[in-house]
N, C-alpha and C positions, 0 to 999 in steps of 0.2 A: 440561845443556840437553836436553830430549827431542826430538831431531831427527826420529826416525822419525814420531811422531804429527804433527809440524808438517808434514812432507812428505805425509803422508796426507791432511791437511785441504786443503793446496794441490791435490792430484790430484782429490779428490772435489769440491771447490769448481769446478774446471774442468769436470767431468762435469756437475755440477748446473746451472751456468749454460747449457751447451749444451742440455740437456734442457729447461729452462724456456723457452728460445727456441722449441723445437719445440712445446712445449705451448701457448704464446701464440698462435703461428702457426695451429695447428689449431683451437683454440678459436674464433679469429676467424673462420676459414673456416666453421666449424660454425654459429657465430652468424649469419653472413650467409645461409647455405643454409636454416636453419630459421626465420629471421626472429624468433628468440626475443628478441633484444635484448641489446646489449653490456653493460649495466649489470647484467643478471641473472647472465650468465656470469661477470663479472669480480668482482663484490662478494659473490656468493654461492658460485659454484663455484670460481673461481680463488682468492678469499680464503680459502675453507675448505681448498682443497688446498694452498696454500703454508703453511697453519697446521697441517697434519697432524703434522709433526715435533713442534711443540709439544704437540699433543694426545698423541702417542706417549710423550713424556717425562713428561707429566702422569699418564697411566695407569700407566706404569712406576713413577714415583716414589710414586704413591698405593699401589700394591700392595706396594711395599718398605717402606712406613711412613715415607717422607720426602716428604710432600706439599709442603713448603716450597720443595723444589727447583722444583717446577712453579709455585708462586706467584711466585718470584723470576724464574723463565723467562718467565713471561707478561708481568709488568710490564717486565722487562729487554728482551724482544723488541719490545713497543710503543714503548719508548723508542728502541731501535735502528731501527725502522722509520721513525720520525720524524725521525731524525739521520743516522746513517751510511749507512742503505739509501737514504733519499730524496736526502740530501745527496750521497752517492757516485754515484747514478745520474744526478743533474744535473751533477755535476763531469765525469763520463765522457761523458755522452750529450749535454749541452748544455741548452738552455732548453726547458721544456715549458709551454705555455699552459694555464691553468685557468680556465674561465669560472665564477667563484665562485657566481653566482646558481643554478646547476644543482645545487650541492652544499651550500648552507647548511643545509638540514634535515638531510641525511645527515651533515654534520659535527657537528651538535648531538647527533644520536643516537650517533655514535661517541664523542664526549666523554662523554656520560652513561654510556655502556657501559664506557669506560675507567676512569671514577672510581667505579663501582658497587661493585667489591670493597673499596675503602678504606671507603666508607660501611658496608658489611655487616660490615666487620672492626672497628668502633669497639669492639666488646665483646671483641675480642682473639681471637675464634673465628668461624670460617666453617663453620656447621653444614650438615647435609644440607638443611634448609629454605632456608637461603641459597643453597645450590647449585641447588635448583630454580628460586629467583627468578632467579638469573643465567642459567640455561639458557632460562627463559621470555623473558628480555630478548633473547636471541640470536634466538630464532624470532620475536619481535615485530619486531626489526629488519628480518629477511628478508621478513617478511609485508608490512611498510610499503613495502619496495622493490618487491614484486610488485604491490602496489596501485597504486603510483605510476607504475610502467612498463606497466601494463595486461597482465601476462603471463597474465592469466586465460583467455586464448584456448585454453590447454591444455584447460581444462574444458569448453569450448564446442565442441570439435571434434565433428563430426557422427557420428563413429563411432570405435570403438577402432582399426580398421584405418586410417582416416585419420591418427589420432594416430601409429601405428606407422610409417606410410608417411613422414609429415613429420618425425619426430624420431629414430627409431632404425633405419630401414631399412637393412640392410647394403650393399644396391646403391647407395644415395644417399649414405650417410655412412660407409661401412665403413672406408675408409682413415683419415679424420679420427678416428673413435672408437678405432681400434686404436692409433694414434700417441698420442691423448690418454691412454689407459690405460697404455701402455708408458712414456710420459714421466712420469706420476704415480708409476709403480713405481720408476722410475730416480731421481726426485727424493727419494722416502721412503728408498731404500736409501742414496743418497749422503748425505742429511742425518743418517740414523741413524749411518753411520760417521764423520761429521765430529763428531757429539756425543760418540761413543765416544772419538774421539781427543782431542777437547777435555777430557773428564774425566780422561783419563790425564795430560794436561798439567798440569791443575789439581791432581791428586793428587801428581804429581811436585814441583809447587811449593808444596805444602801450603797450599792456599787454602780458605777456609770454604765450607760448603755454600750459603749465601746468595749469595756472591760468584760461585761457580760458576753458579748460576742467573742471576744478573743479567747477567753478563758472557760468560763462556766458552760455556755452553750457549746463552744468548740469541742470541749473535752466529752461532753455528753454525746454529740453527734459523732465523734470519732470512735465511740466503742464499737460499733459494727466493724470498722477496720481493724481494730485491735483483736476482736474476737477471730476474725478470718485470718490475720496475720499470725496469731499465736498457733492457730491450727496448722498453718503452712509451716511454720518453723518446727512444730513438733513432727510433722510428717516428711520434713525436709523437702517440701514442694517449692522449688525455685520459681516456677511459673506463677503459682498462686501468690507468692510472697510479693514478687516485683510487679506482677500484673494489677494486683489490687492497690498496691502503693502508687504506681504510676497513673493507673486509671482513676483513682480517687484525686490525686493532685490536679490532673487535668480537668476532671469534671468540676472540682470546687471553683478552680480560678476561671474557667471559661463558661461552662453551660449554666452553673448556679449563679454566678455573678451577672452572666448576661441575661438570664431570664429575670432576675430581680430587677436589673436596671431597665429591661424592656417594659416591665409593668410600671415601675416608679423610677425614673432617672435619679442617680445618686449624686448629691453634692457633699463634698467632704467637709466636714465641720472642723475637724481637728486633723489637718493634713499630716502634721509631724508625727502623731500617733501612729497613723497608718504607714507612714514612711519608715519608722522605726521597726515596725513589725515585718514590713516587706524586706527591709535590709536584714533583719534577723533570718527570715526564709532564705535569703541569698547565702548567708553564711552557713547556716545549719545544711542546706542543700549541698553546698560544695564539701562540707565536713563528711556527709554520708557518702558522696561520690568518691571522696578520697579513700574511705574505708574499703569500699568494693573495688575500687580501681587498683589499689596498692597490695591488697591481700585477697580479693575475691571472696570475701566473706564478712559477715557481721556476728561477732562473738559476744559473749556476755561482758567482757571489759568495755568494747566499744558500745554496746547498747547502754551500759552505765553512764559512759561519757555523753552520749546523745540525750539521756535524761538529765544530767547536769546542764547541758546547754539550755534545755527547756526552763529549769530552775533559774538560770541567769537571766534568760529572756523575761520570765515572770517577774522576778524581783526588779528588773530595770523598768519595766512598764509601771509597776506599782509604786516605785520610789521616785520617778523623775518628776 
């Protein structure tokens, strides 16, 4: 049993959770002071920030000629986000109320984004053209959010100086900006170490590349999402919870897979494995949607059910 990598994962997980709390707190303060809007910061900025470990894994795997690791990581992270991340945050933090009418369209966009790689992989290859389509989907999702939330005020500011004073002036936002960037750096470093230790464990246990991406790497790179979402449940912050979840799902399935395939086109070696994982994402997504659609909340019982779904998916992948 590789005890040292396990202890390393535990230590950096604690560091990651604490820094994610600091990040969420300062992003909230920055949002209030600039009046930029919570959904912008959570779905675009926080969603992308907590997905940076997956992006790092994608670029690294593509440059090393193993882009399938990133593909497995992307779908595995999205499944983990909807199950053990969401479910674990609900179990530990309690109930979070979600007003579904505010997120119906955003959920639809996230679902389309999550399923897009499967559709483009029907010919068993994710080419550079497919990669550009996925990246375009990512920017379309963010653009639709900006239009919906009327963040166009950035363009209508009377002058560049006014824009500087409102958004990045060090006297007004210096402390928040410094802590935001330091938190991002700590999250990235911690997640990178967790992934490295996870790969050591996988190598010691002689586990395949696909399963490494789907489970060990995916769980490690999903820890930033868990830390932020746990904080959101504790503070009953609906926008932070849903914004981070949807933003991460879209970033993983479009931007990260797209950038990876742009560097190194992906050819599926075991299409059935990826198909089963994507079908699992489909079923789990609709289970989560049903929870918030029927009762407008995720409670501890539903969080536990989501974790059970992940356990079923994991055993099915290992036993088939």
